[in-house]
Phi, psi and omega in degrees: 000313176307316180297322178294321182292321178298321173298320179294324180293326174296319177297317178299321177294317179296315180298315178300317177298318177299314182291326177295319178295315183292315182295324179298313176297316182294326179291319178296321184273353182059047183293133177289344182275340183213098180272123182225159178220186185295337176297325179302309181296329177293319177294321175295319177296322178298314179297321178294324178292321178294326177294317175299316178297315177302318179296316180292321181296321183290334177283330183274322186225161181277118187280150178242194181296324178298314176298321177296321182296319179293321183294318177293325176298315184291323180296318179295315177300319180293318178295325178291313181298317178295322176294317183296322183279352183239021177128003176072212186297342179264009182286146174294341184278001175300337180296349178293340177296321190292317175299328176295316178297315178298325178291328172304314180294318185293322187265330187236001178080198185295320180294320178296321179294320178295314182300317178290325178295320179293322181293321179296316180297321178294319179296324182291319181293316172305313178295323179291325181288314182281337184260350186273135177216034183268163180285187187299316187293314179294332181296322176297314177299315179300319180290323175296323180293316178297314182297324175299315180293322174300316182296319183294327177298314180295315180300314174300321176298314179296312184293314181297322176300315177293322175300315182298313179295322177298314179297320180294316178298315182297319176302317183289327178292321178294318178298314179298318179293321179296317178296317179298315180297311181299321177297316181294312183296321180296323188258353182290147183285336177284153176275133180237122181243138175247124178251137178283182178297334177275006176073019175260142182288121186253345178204147180208136180276172187300324181292324176298322178295322180294319186284321194242352186082202181275089182260004185291134181087348182271157177285151180304321180291338177280335183268320183247148176252352182281195179281078189290351177266003176264167181285338174207152180198171180246146176241140180229094180297170182291342183275007175089359180287160175242118184247132178254125182246141170221155184217158173217147179283133175272157183303332180272016179074004165279194179210153171251135184238128180248126180247122180243136173275110183249020179303312183288323176300316178294320177299316175301316178300317180296318176299317179295322180287329176294316181298320176299316179296320181297316181295317177299312182296327182295317182296323180292313184291325185301315183294319179294319180298318181298319184292326184278327189296317184302301182297329181291327176295315178294319179294323180291318179301313179297320181296322180295320178296318183293322180297328178287325177287307185223083178302140176203159177299317179298320179293324177295320181293318180296316178295327174296317178296323174296320179294319174300317178294325180293320175294323177297317178297320181295323174301317180296315180296317179298319180291337184276349186227154174289130185300138170264122186256141172238085188282143169224152176272123184214173173279113186295326178297324178288323175296317180294320181299318181294320180293317177300317178300318179293321180297321179292350179272349182291120183308332181292335188239348184294130183078355182250322182245140173245138182243125176261134181248138175227097190248136176240138180293113180224131179262140177208168177243110185220169169268110186300323179294315184293315180295324175299319176297318177298308184290327178295321177294317181293319179294320182295309182299320179296314178301313182291340175285352182237075184305325179272012180089174181158193180251141172245138180245124179246126180236132171244121186210177174252129177232109182068232178261013185238159170272137192235135174234123183240127177242120183236136176241171179243040186269209189283349182077174181237123178303146186298324182290339181261348183302320180294344184251007185291337180264000176293142176295142176069010174264120181216149179255356188252132179298131182083000177277155179266341181079016183251344182309301185291327176296320176290320176307312183293321179297314182290317180297315180292331172296335177274002186077021180250188180222156174240133178237151181229141175225130185205149172232130184302121180084358179237006175109176185219147176232122175258133181236125181252128176250125177241154174298136182267147178247126180284146180291138181283000000 
């Protein structure tokens, strides 16, 4: 309100100076349209003093309705006196009533406009009565003129009041809409960037800062490396995220760019596709595995009988191969079905230490691979046999990634709200282009491999409600990290 009154005071000052200039010129030229004398200048000086007093009051105190009522009354009195001293109801200065009525609508709304218009009409009537001295014929014309102007005051008051209310409603609606839009933009998970006509980013929401950092003031080509002149493109930052960007032109020839992080969505899509491939391959392999398992069991039994009768190295090799084939068949059957879990709550570090101890007894790796343990006491709920299968696969892969031998580091720790098992080797690593496919069934980089080991690992871990992550540098080793739900100690 104070700001509006100050704007009105500026308008009053401009009008007062304009009237002073016009009347001064009219007096010097002895204009027949505007007759003025020294009283007019006294009234103008009084109006200027009142204007100064009003300005000082609004700076020192918060004005209320009482102050506005006095201010409009004095303005109507001033307009009436100026009109009376310059020709009465026929004076050109009668137009001064209209800015006062408009100010009533601007400051007090529709009711204020009507009240000020009635006040202005009353002032005009009083001024016409005391300033009129015409004969009978002129008196009739004067009354008609006054009546017309009174009617115009009331009409202007009503129309300006309605216009003020309409503008006020529109302004409030626009403010509400702007607040709603700003709230949505502030809280939406996608990044929203506004670029000006010079292609520099002039605004960015909080999500955009999280995704892109401090991009304000930078050019679009400095922030994005993709096809920024297309309607949509993809960005792949160095941290491995996948960002989808789209843009639209703004009316001022700038543009708005929307950035969405679809890393999780792509990961879900990859997992779904992997599951579909695993199910399809599982149906095929299950039938084949069952057909192989029966004759394989018979062959293994025959070889064991022959070994009891006539032990030989060749029979040991044949029996070992049948056992390897049997493990392969079990992998096929595991991959073809959803794992059945028999969970128990246990100390994860103890289970991992036991599995590593058994792994080190494997003659293929004994004396060739060293395993370093870094164990923290963590409780979790898992199927011990299934987790043994997972860790055995990871340890075997780690050992096979180091043909000349080396060290494997196994860590059990707590990360956030999950139990974490990390297996790190110093082997050949996994190329970046092959990393997204390592959990796919039947995908393998090793000669003689089935490509089912990591697929089974991923399937079992996800059945436990966990996740498997891989980090690798070609030629520098690989780290597999398993996250499992943690159980708080009772």
